Legacy VTK file of the C-alpha trace (Angstrom):
# vtk DataFile Version 3.0
C-alpha trace
ASCII
DATASET POLYDATA
POINTS 319 float
-6.704 -32.619 -13.031
-8.539 -30.481 -10.982
-7.482 -28.736 -8.214
-9.200 -29.288 -4.889
-11.197 -25.803 -3.644
-11.804 -25.074 0.313
-15.005 -25.275 1.413
-16.183 -21.400 3.032
-17.099 -23.771 5.843
-13.635 -24.981 6.435
-13.087 -21.539 8.192
-9.602 -20.176 8.882
-5.724 -21.828 9.111
-3.993 -19.351 10.969
-0.050 -20.544 10.180
2.539 -18.887 12.983
4.517 -18.621 16.160
3.048 -19.010 19.312
5.231 -17.335 22.458
5.071 -16.644 25.956
5.826 -12.540 26.322
7.890 -12.286 29.371
8.236 -8.654 31.142
10.870 -8.600 33.868
10.883 -5.519 36.018
12.159 -4.642 39.550
8.999 -5.400 40.580
9.023 -9.263 39.247
8.068 -11.226 36.474
4.618 -10.757 34.330
4.231 -13.467 31.436
1.371 -13.452 29.065
0.846 -16.180 25.749
1.535 -13.672 22.693
2.463 -14.076 19.173
0.676 -12.225 16.354
-0.444 -14.856 14.345
-1.575 -16.381 17.605
-3.193 -13.179 18.348
-4.860 -13.151 15.351
-6.298 -16.580 15.474
-7.870 -15.792 18.982
-9.200 -12.277 17.500
-10.928 -14.341 15.168
-12.581 -16.615 17.297
-14.146 -13.811 19.400
-15.300 -12.519 16.367
-17.416 -16.068 15.775
-15.263 -16.941 12.914
-14.400 -20.676 12.764
-10.198 -21.141 13.037
-7.577 -23.480 13.518
-3.907 -22.386 14.413
-0.553 -23.901 13.448
2.032 -23.197 15.436
5.060 -24.659 17.540
4.561 -25.181 20.960
6.952 -27.090 23.501
5.452 -29.662 26.362
6.845 -27.037 29.321
4.772 -25.209 31.549
4.625 -22.162 29.328
3.265 -24.240 26.582
0.576 -25.568 28.627
-0.448 -22.196 29.827
-0.727 -21.153 26.505
-2.165 -24.269 24.811
-4.960 -23.831 27.619
-5.526 -19.941 26.797
-6.111 -20.864 23.041
-8.463 -23.789 24.020
-10.607 -21.439 26.417
-10.765 -18.859 23.546
-11.989 -21.578 20.892
-9.140 -21.967 19.199
-8.046 -25.391 18.326
-4.285 -26.662 17.453
-3.717 -28.585 14.348
-2.292 -31.871 15.432
1.415 -31.644 15.840
1.947 -28.215 16.545
2.869 -29.297 20.394
6.380 -30.702 20.262
8.754 -31.870 22.535
11.073 -28.964 24.089
10.953 -25.619 25.589
8.325 -22.934 24.341
9.591 -19.588 22.659
9.982 -16.568 24.665
10.258 -12.955 24.273
11.341 -11.212 27.379
11.587 -7.702 27.635
13.558 -6.585 30.585
12.772 -3.195 32.638
15.402 -1.166 34.693
14.150 1.409 37.125
13.680 3.988 34.908
11.624 1.626 32.492
14.006 1.655 29.637
13.371 -1.854 28.187
15.928 -4.511 26.543
14.808 -7.426 25.004
15.732 -11.252 24.500
14.108 -13.513 22.155
14.502 -17.376 22.494
12.328 -18.883 19.441
12.684 -21.929 17.798
10.014 -22.168 14.725
9.951 -25.228 12.662
7.225 -26.798 10.555
9.164 -30.069 10.297
6.076 -32.300 11.611
4.008 -31.320 8.938
5.798 -33.593 6.552
4.597 -36.588 8.305
1.044 -35.087 8.436
-1.579 -36.310 5.820
-1.630 -33.474 3.114
-5.240 -32.928 3.373
-5.314 -32.199 6.871
-3.361 -28.861 6.266
-4.041 -27.368 2.818
-8.330 -28.016 3.332
-8.236 -26.882 6.926
-9.161 -23.140 5.809
-10.950 -21.572 2.968
-8.889 -18.792 4.182
-4.992 -19.067 5.368
-3.434 -16.440 7.465
0.297 -16.012 8.028
2.999 -13.587 9.068
5.293 -11.841 11.786
8.262 -13.780 12.634
6.767 -17.107 11.162
7.539 -15.812 7.687
11.453 -15.238 8.125
12.866 -17.215 10.844
14.444 -20.712 9.552
13.863 -23.342 9.340
10.101 -22.992 9.605
9.867 -20.091 7.066
10.955 -21.980 4.405
8.522 -25.027 5.380
5.866 -22.031 5.478
6.132 -20.457 2.176
6.238 -24.329 0.691
2.548 -24.687 2.602
1.373 -21.544 1.173
2.311 -22.548 -2.074
0.284 -25.816 -1.723
-2.559 -23.631 -0.612
-2.481 -20.951 -3.296
-1.972 -23.944 -5.773
-5.484 -25.205 -3.646
-7.182 -21.432 -4.286
-7.178 -20.883 -0.674
-7.300 -17.267 -0.180
-4.229 -16.218 1.739
-3.718 -13.085 3.811
-0.249 -11.712 5.165
0.940 -9.553 7.842
5.024 -9.177 7.570
4.522 -7.462 11.274
8.409 -6.709 11.263
10.643 -7.802 14.203
13.977 -6.285 13.030
15.984 -7.574 15.682
15.333 -11.193 14.753
14.453 -11.530 11.186
17.509 -10.583 9.391
18.582 -7.970 6.687
16.542 -5.818 5.122
17.356 -6.885 1.540
16.437 -10.942 2.581
13.175 -9.525 4.516
11.808 -7.780 1.409
12.522 -10.573 -0.870
10.402 -12.451 1.548
7.875 -10.113 1.278
8.022 -9.739 -2.276
7.517 -13.785 -2.790
4.682 -14.301 0.227
2.592 -10.765 -1.324
3.032 -12.724 -4.776
1.147 -15.486 -3.290
-1.504 -13.626 -0.868
-4.726 -12.078 -1.886
-4.251 -9.106 1.139
-1.213 -7.756 2.320
-1.229 -5.555 5.746
1.604 -3.441 6.805
1.390 -0.908 9.486
3.189 2.479 8.831
6.250 1.283 11.156
6.507 -1.857 8.968
6.321 0.288 5.577
9.254 2.864 6.912
11.344 -0.207 7.807
10.674 -2.026 4.532
10.313 0.599 2.044
11.809 3.963 3.410
9.700 7.247 3.614
7.345 6.249 1.514
3.382 7.927 1.431
0.841 5.385 2.281
-0.511 5.879 -1.503
3.168 5.002 -2.577
3.314 2.018 -0.175
-0.079 -0.001 -1.748
1.121 0.954 -4.637
4.143 -0.684 -4.107
2.445 -3.920 -2.666
-0.237 -3.999 -5.328
2.792 -4.406 -7.949
3.952 -7.418 -5.618
0.856 -9.014 -6.371
-1.270 -8.308 -3.802
-5.006 -7.732 -4.659
-6.010 -5.861 -1.544
-3.217 -4.181 0.008
-3.305 -2.151 3.234
-1.475 0.239 5.189
-2.523 0.994 8.950
-1.599 4.413 10.180
-2.045 4.032 14.113
-4.647 7.128 15.596
-5.142 7.870 11.593
-6.949 4.879 10.132
-6.142 2.929 7.433
-5.460 2.984 3.548
-7.036 0.253 1.605
-6.097 -0.253 -2.075
-6.899 -2.741 -5.189
-5.998 -1.888 -8.778
-9.196 -0.522 -9.024
-10.243 1.506 -6.188
-8.977 2.901 -2.794
-10.443 3.787 0.497
-9.039 5.993 3.245
-10.596 5.078 6.697
-10.281 7.730 9.357
-8.981 6.601 13.137
-11.379 6.166 15.974
-10.889 8.908 18.967
-10.883 6.574 22.098
-8.840 6.728 25.534
-5.577 4.643 24.509
-4.672 2.019 27.281
-1.809 0.772 24.803
-1.425 -0.215 21.421
-0.547 -3.724 22.350
-2.195 -6.533 19.843
-4.054 -3.432 17.842
-2.561 -4.749 14.563
-3.383 -8.077 14.993
-6.825 -6.806 15.831
-7.218 -5.237 12.416
-6.205 -8.401 10.853
-8.425 -10.427 12.655
-11.423 -8.089 11.858
-10.008 -8.328 8.217
-10.160 -11.592 7.571
-13.430 -12.256 9.499
-15.024 -9.774 6.851
-13.824 -12.040 4.021
-14.397 -15.181 5.645
-18.248 -13.616 6.084
-18.173 -12.386 2.211
-17.119 -16.436 1.199
-19.965 -17.553 3.512
-22.367 -15.321 1.732
-21.894 -16.654 -1.426
-19.351 -14.573 -2.880
-17.513 -16.894 -5.078
-13.377 -16.629 -3.488
-12.110 -16.553 -7.287
-13.942 -13.179 -7.174
-12.369 -12.217 -3.832
-8.850 -13.455 -5.174
-9.113 -11.638 -8.232
-10.696 -8.379 -6.677
-13.845 -8.644 -8.489
-16.099 -8.645 -5.479
-13.760 -5.777 -3.718
-15.785 -2.819 -4.751
-15.870 0.567 -2.821
-18.690 0.132 -0.370
-16.819 -3.538 0.558
-13.418 -1.716 1.154
-15.246 0.682 3.395
-16.950 -2.171 5.383
-13.756 -3.948 5.765
-12.153 -0.701 6.915
-14.551 0.363 9.032
-14.573 -2.155 10.758
-11.178 -3.371 11.440
-10.477 0.126 12.576
-13.319 -0.149 15.152
-11.817 -3.610 16.423
-8.031 -2.033 16.736
-9.892 1.044 18.791
-11.590 -1.257 21.388
-8.408 -3.267 21.631
-6.206 0.083 22.022
-8.732 1.003 24.467
-7.908 -1.696 27.154
-4.831 -2.992 28.701
-2.795 -5.965 26.607
-4.114 -8.024 23.667
-7.437 -8.366 24.558
-9.742 -8.014 20.741
-13.190 -7.258 20.856
-15.875 -10.001 20.747
-18.462 -9.727 17.707
-21.201 -8.150 20.092
-18.587 -5.658 21.481
-17.373 -4.762 17.743
-20.986 -4.463 16.567
-22.278 -2.468 19.216
LINES 1 320
319 0 1 2 3 4 5 6 7 8 9 10 11 12 13 14 15 16 17 18 19 20 21 22 23 24 25 26 27 28 29 30 31 32 33 34 35 36 37 38 39 40 41 42 43 44 45 46 47 48 49 50 51 52 53 54 55 56 57 58 59 60 61 62 63 64 65 66 67 68 69 70 71 72 73 74 75 76 77 78 79 80 81 82 83 84 85 86 87 88 89 90 91 92 93 94 95 96 97 98 99 100 101 102 103 104 105 106 107 108 109 110 111 112 113 114 115 116 117 118 119 120 121 122 123 124 125 126 127 128 129 130 131 132 133 134 135 136 137 138 139 140 141 142 143 144 145 146 147 148 149 150 151 152 153 154 155 156 157 158 159 160 161 162 163 164 165 166 167 168 169 170 171 172 173 174 175 176 177 178 179 180 181 182 183 184 185 186 187 188 189 190 191 192 193 194 195 196 197 198 199 200 201 202 203 204 205 206 207 208 209 210 211 212 213 214 215 216 217 218 219 220 221 222 223 224 225 226 227 228 229 230 231 232 233 234 235 236 237 238 239 240 241 242 243 244 245 246 247 248 249 250 251 252 253 254 255 256 257 258 259 260 261 262 263 264 265 266 267 268 269 270 271 272 273 274 275 276 277 278 279 280 281 282 283 284 285 286 287 288 289 290 291 292 293 294 295 296 297 298 299 300 301 302 303 304 305 306 307 308 309 310 311 312 313 314 315 316 317 318
């Protein structure tokens, strides 16, 4: 039987958590929409990439705020993403000295997916992106992995950013096993240098990308903060320097980088590059890797130059 192949015009399906980031300080509460996959979906929309988000939002006031934010950003929700109950939160409490303690109240489940027509999920995107808490927190993590296996069978391009959150994702051996399984399904795996240190110990960036390639990724990426990024396939690797900017904060920088990588992949598909050539790396030569890396580093640099998770528009990224 011939497997279905998503059309490039289907755009990108992002699967993962949306939550409310809450900062409690002596001066009061500050809240804003957050969650790595949600940030990636917003970054993609700003870069002009067609995108949909499969997530889990409550019906409370915070859920309404996040849903309105996504709508204003041009990110439609996959039907079923709003479920009865409260919206997940990540609360940072600051004391008078500025020190923070954290509390996560996160519910992550994709149980409603079983009630949706199969095609409404697996045909949502030629590219499927996921990562962060959604990949590790049950029961949604197992449901997500099942969706990714279906997407891989349908020959979608899968991108994965573990975006490690040690305090809530479980033990290192269990988490490393998840990274191994999802990397085997993925075309692109991106880790930060901090993720890599937690997962693999003190390996060099070259050794980290070698590990990810051995796990099954076609394109392995390590972001290195101000030092840029390393991108590698089985046959080539490119080191992209960082951009010198005045840093406001680093919130959302990794998500902005990831959005830019995915946008470049989608642009390649739209230009007529065969999905199989992306999946096996044949379309990812030195010049393509350099173009992807330079664009992603540029987008991340713009994001760190302004407060909060505020990724650039395509016009800003290309300026």
